[in-house]
N, C-alpha and C positions, 0 to 999 in steps of 0.2 A: 520535439525538435527531432530527436534521429525518425523519429518512424514517419513526420511528415516531407523530412528529407526523400525518403526514399518512393514515399508517395507520390511526391511531383513525379519526381526521377522517372517512377513506373509511366505517371502519365504522358511523359515528354518521351518516351523510348516507343511509347505505343502509336502516336501523334504520327513520329516516325516513320514508324511499322505501317500506319495506313496510306502515309505519301508513297511506300516504295517498300509491298511484303514484300520481305526476304527470311530469311531463318532466324542471321546473325538477331537483326533487328527487335524480334521475338521474342525472341531467347533471353535479348538484355531484357524487354520490358518483363518479363518474368519471374524472374535476378530479381530485379528492383523491386518487384510484388511482391517474392517471396522474404525479401530483408526486412520490410515494411510489416511483414504480419510479425517477421521474427521479433523488430520491436517493439510492437503492440498489435493486440488481437483487435483495435479499432477499424485498421484499416481492410477486415474483411468485406465491409462496404464495398469498396474501387471498382471491383467490375461490375454491377450494379450503377454505379456513376459515368463508367464505359460507356453503357449500355445509353444510359442518359446523354450522353456528350454525341453517342453516336445517330437519337432522335435528332437532337440538337440541331446538327448537321444536314440529313435526310430528309429528315421528316418520318421516318420511319426506324422499326427496328428489324432485321432483318435475319431470317435464318443463320447464316450464314457469320453475320457478328457475333448469337449468341454459338454457333459451333465453339467458332476461332476463342471465347471467355471459358469454353467449357473446361481447360486444363486451372484458369485462375481460380474458377470458383469451386474447386475439387481443392486446389490448397487452400484455399482461406479458411473453406469451414472444417477442414482436417485438422490447421493449427489453431482455430479458434476454437473448435471444442479440446485439441489441448492443450491450450491456454489457460482454459478455464474461464471464459467469457461467457457458455453459456453453465454456470454451476448452478447447482439447486439452489432451490428455495429454500431458506432457514427458517424454523418451525415460526419467528414469529416476524415474518415477513412475508408468509404466502400470502399470493393477491387473487383471485377469482377476476375473469375474464374483463366485466367491464373496470373493475379497478384498474386492471392495467392500461381499459383503453381511455382512463379519466388522468390518472396519470403520466400517459403520453401526450396528454392533452394539453397539461398544464405543462409538463416540462418542455413542449415546444413554443409556447409562448412564453414561459420566463424566460430562457435560451435566447429567445427575441430580443425580449427587450433586456437583457443583459447587454446584448450586443447593439442596441440603440444606445442604448443608455450604460455607459460601463461606469458606475460605480457601486462602490459597497462588495466589493468581491470578496467571499469568505471561500475558506477550503471545505467549512462544511455547514449544510442548512437545514433548520425542521424538515421532520418527516409531515407530510400533510394527511389531512383528516382524507380517507377515501368513500364516500359516503355513499352508493350508488340508490339508494330508493329519495335522493336530493336532486333536483332539475336543474338547479345551481350547479351542480358539479361538472354537468354536461357542456358548459357554456363554452369552455377551452377548446373540448376538441370537437365541437361543433362548426366553431370558430374557423379555425383550422382545416376542416374538409369544404366549407363553404369561401375560403380565401382558393384555396387549391382549384375548385371547380369555377370560379369565378374568372380565373388565369386562363385556365385548360378553354373556356368560352371564346374567352379572347385572344386566342393566339395569334387567330388568322390576322387581326386589328394591331396587336404591340411587337407581336413575333413571339418563335418561340423560345429564347433568349430570358424573359423572363419567368416560365412557367421552368425551364431549365434549371435556370440558378437557383429556386427554392426548394426544386424538386431533389437538386443535388446538397441543398441543406439539409432536408428533411430526412432523406434516405444518410449523408456522414452522421449525421446526430441517432441515431437509430437504436445503437446498440447500448445506449445510456437512456433511453426515454422511457424505459419501464417495460415496455412490451416483450419482453426479456428479461429475466433476472441477471443482473451483472452484481460484481465482487466485494464492490463499497454499497449497493442500496440498502443494504440491514444500517446504513450508519449517516445513509445523507443520501436525499431523492437528485441532487445537483452539485456536478463540480464544475466552475466555469469554465476551468481551460481547458475541457474536452472539444470546444466550440475550435478549439485550433484548425482543422479542415476543415469544418465546415463553411466556418467564417468567408474562405474562399469565396463562394458563390453567392451569398451578399454584396461581399466588398464588388468583386467584378462588376457589378446592375451599378452602383454606385459610383465606381471608377469610367462607365462608360454613361451612365447618363451626365457627369461633369463636364468629359470630353465633350458629348454635344451640345450643352447648354450653356457651357463656357466658352464661345467662339474667340473671345481676347484672350491674350495671355497673362493680363494681367488683372482679368475678373480671375480667371484658370490661379493666378498666383495667391491670389486676396483666399478663394475658396481652402488653398490649398493650408492656408494660414491660419482659417478660421480651423479648418477641422485635426490639426496637427498639435498646435497649441496645447488645448484642452488632454489629446491623448496624448503628451510631454510628461504633462502637469500628474494626472491621472497618474501614468507609469512610474513617476518618480516617489509618489506616494505610497502607491502599492509596494513597488520593491523592498520599501523599507520592511513590512512581516517579514522578509523574508531572510531576515536579519539569524534565525535559530528558530526551532520549534514554540517557542514560549510568544515571540511577539508574532507568528503566525496565527496559534490560534488567540490569541489574547482577544482578536476582537472578533471571533465569532462566538470568547464565551460572553465577552461584556454585551454583544448583542442579545444572544440567545443561551443566555444561562441554564436552559434546562434540557439543551442539547447534550445528550449523554456521552458520545465521544468528543466532542468537544472540548466536552470539561475536563476527559481523562488526557487527553490530550495536550492540554495545557498545564493540566496537573503534570505530565511527564517533562515540559517544558520546562516548567521550573523548579524542577528536580535537576535538570541537565545545568542548570544553572547556579544551582545549590541552594536554593529554596525551598528547602524541603518541608517545612514548617506551614508554609504557604498552600504549598502542593495538598497535603493533607488536609487543609482548610477544604478545598474544591474538591476533594475527593471525600468527604463528609457528607459534603451538600448534595452530592449527585448521587452518592448510596440511598438517600433518605426515598429518591427518587425512585431510582432502580435497586435496589437491593439484591436481585437475584439471579445480578450478572457476574458470575466469576471472576472475568477479567479483571476488573472492577476493584472488587477484591484483594488479587494478587498483586494490582500497582500501588493499593493502600499496604499491604505487607511490603511491598520491597521499600517505601517510603520511610517506614518503622522502622527497617532495619537499619537504612543509610543514617538515623537519627540513633541507632544504638542500642534501641527500646524491643531489646529481645521477641520479651512475651507477649507484645501486640502485635509485634510481626505473624511471628507463629501462629499467632492466634488469627489473624486476618487472612493469613494462608492457609490454612486448616478449612476455615469458609469456603473459600476460593475450591479446596480442593471435594469438600462435601457440594457443591453445586457442582463441580463437572469434572468426576475424577478420571476420567480418559483422558483429560489434560496433565499432563504427569510434571508439566511445570515448576505447579503447585509443593508437589509432593518435595521436586528438587527443592527447592529453597527451604520447605520447612526442614531436612535432612541439611540442606547447609547449613542454615542458621544454628541449627543444635551441634554440629562439629566444627562450630569456630569454639567452644566453651573445648576446653584441654578433658580429654576420656569421656565423651558424653555419653553416658547410655542411650546404645538405637537399637537394642535388642527388641523392644516391641515394635521398628519400624523396619527392621531386615523383614519381613513375612512382606509388607508393603509394598516394599522397596522391590521385591524379587518379582513380586506380580505385576507391579507399572513396568519393569525390563522386556517381560516377556511381552509385553505391548508395543515397547517403544525404545528397540536395543539400539536405535543410532543416539538415542539423547544422549550424549557426552556427558553430560551435567548429572544425567540420572547416573549414567554409568558407573560416574567416578564418585558415587554418593554412596551405590551403595557396595563399589569396593573396598573404600572407607570403611563402612559399616563390616564387611566381613572383618577386615582387616584388625577391626579394636574387640571381637569377638575371640577370648582366645582359642577357641576350638575349631574356628576356621579363616586364621593366619594364611594359610596355604592359596586358601580360595582367592581371600581380598588381594595376595598379593599376584596371584596370576591375572586375575583381570584388571592390575593399574596395570601390568606389561602386557596385557591383547588395547588397552586402549592406547598406550604409548606407540603400538604397533598401527594404530591407525589415524595417530594425527599427533601433530609432533608436542611437547611439552609447554609452546605456547599456547597450544588451543584447549588444554586444560585447564579447568577451573583450579584459582588458587588453591581451596581448600582439601580436594582428594590430592595436588601436587604436595602440596606440604607432607599432608597425612603418607605419601609414598618416603617423602624424604625420610620421616621419624622410623616407618617401618625398616630401611636403608641402613639406617642409624643405627637401629639396637642387630642389626647384624654385621657390624662391624664395616661398613663399607659408608666413611665417612665422609670421603672427598664428592661421591656422587650424591649423597644426603646432603649434604651441603648447598648442591647448585639448585639441586630443586626447590630445597626448602629456601634461599635466597628468591628465586621467581618466585612463588608463593607471595612470599609475606612482599615484595613488591608489585605486585597486583590485588594485594588484599583490599574487601570490601572498608576495613579498619582495623587499627595497628591490633595485635594481639599480646601479651605481655610472655603469655608461656609460649610461644611462638618464637619472641628473639631469645629466649633462654634457650630453648633447644637448637635453636642453628649459631648460639653465642657456644654451648654444647657441641655441637658439630664441628665448629672453628677448631676449638679446642683438639678432638683428637683426629682433623686432618693436617696438624701441623707436627713436624718434627715437634720432639724433646727439648732441640736444643732451641727453637724458636717460639718457645711460650712467652716469654716474654715479652 
């Protein structure tokens, strides 16, 4: 909604600039476009949309218009690259040129179909098989090209508006058609809501046709009723999906149970609603199909830990870390799970934690685990305390995970700083994943030491 707001404001400011070319109006259009880009990189197509509109109004694209739009193109491309819309293609999503052409054609037809018949909207869809050796794969891209050729040839008879509206639709959809690899392409080939700006073109055509064909008001009102009524019904049904993550991804999972991320996000939604056992069932099924994805094993590990199944959780996290040792989150979770036990043996993990910390020193959870492990080693207690204090200088106590916070409090307790220790340990207990008996005993001990002798009773 935010990017569409600034996108349309930029367009309105540009129209005012075209009526009377002044520097403030030009600056306002540039400012609104920049805000649209900062809201979402999908707005990168705005300057091209202006060129299409300019052609629609005059029948040509002059070099003066292109020169005026150069700052918009520069800002758009700069912020698009900065916003990572042109992300490197991951290993499992590398596409050849012909595959990109096939995907772009299929997506164009898919989005147009969803716009014409807006039912069964899902957040994630299956990845299509893109086989350049099959002639049937080229039906969609060839059909799209033929439609635009026909519209171009008929522009003198039908007017430029029809071609301009469809060109606007195609251009504004182009960042997510597949010709350029975008961030979520590894998870889904399409996302319905990316049509928010693009749909303006076809909607304008429909509104124009309705205005021309419905000469009488009662006919126009009847058409409006016939269009709005099903839209209201569909919207009421669709909005129910957004209650929480479980309801949002349930429909995708039930329709397409083999979509990996649909299953994992559905499991996460179940977990957020306290249905950890059901989440594990979903994760076990999807891991049979995709056993080499570290993220899925890490999600499974989290569910086991929520259920108090520490050994199974650590095993799943170890599998995740073995598959992707660059991602330090799994190692942090392994250490955290071990640290929930009182006085754990972490000597074997300290070298691993130190190595990971060299790669991800900004990871607070990892830093907290390393500080805790060092503080539990009698020979390196001072290092651990120094690291704890460095973490607390970087972030407030509320930003530190509960396990390191508890062990820092315990360290302070051993140094007779009972009042400070008590505040940290209580905060850790309130935010802990599960109640720990040894923590409660340590907190009681700190509370006793912090009280004056006369108040013990």
